[in-house]
N, C-alpha and C positions, 0 to 999 in steps of 0.2 A: 326719445333720446335715452331715457333711463333704461328702457328695455334693451337698447343696443349695448349699453355699458354692462348690464347684467349678463347679456349673452356673451360678450367679449370676456368678461371675468370668469364665467363658467367654462368657456372654451379654453382659456388659459389654464384654469385649474385642472381640467381634464387632461390637457396636454402634458402638464407637469406630472400628474399622477401616472399617466401611461409611460412617460419617459423614466420615471423613478422605478416603475415596475419592470421595465426592460432592463435597467441597470441591475436590479436585484436578481432577476432571473439569470442574466449573463454571469454574474458573480457566482451564483449558486452552481451553474453548469461548470464553470471553470474550477470551482472547489471540488465538485464531484469527480471531474476528470482527473484532477490531481490526486485525490484520495484513491481513485481506482488504480492509477499508475503506481502509487505507493504500495497498495495492497498486492499488486502483481509483483513488485520488486521484493516485498517481504516473502511472498510465496516462493519465489525463485530462490531466495537466500535460505529459506527453511529446507527446500528440497536439496540444495547443495550441502547443507549441514547434515542432512540425513544420509546423503551419499558418503560424506566424510566419516560419519559415525559407523556405517557399515564397513567401510575400508579399514578403519581403526580396529574394529572387532576382528576382522580377518587377519590383520597384521599381528594383533595380540595373540591370536590362536597360533599363528606360525611361530612367533617368538617363544611361546610356551613349549611347542614341540621341539624347537631347536635347543632350548635350554635343557629339556629332558634328555635329548640325544647327546648333548655335550657333557652332561653331568657324569662324573665318574661313578662307576658301579659301587653300590654300597657293600661293605664287607660284613657278612653275617656270621 
C-alpha cells in the first residue's frame, strides 16, 4: 500500500514537472517569436529611414543648385 502511494506521488510530481516545463518552453517560444518580429520591424524601419536620408541628401543638393542658380550675380 505504501509503495502504491509513493508511486502515485512520484508519478504526480513528474507529471506536474513535465507540464510546467511545457508551459515554460511554450512561453519562451512565444517570446522569441515576438522578439524576432519586433527585430524585423525595427530593421524595416531603419531601412526606410536610410532611404529617407538618401532622398533628403539628394533634395538638399538640388536645393543648393537651385539657390545658386537663382542668386543674382555678384557685382565685382
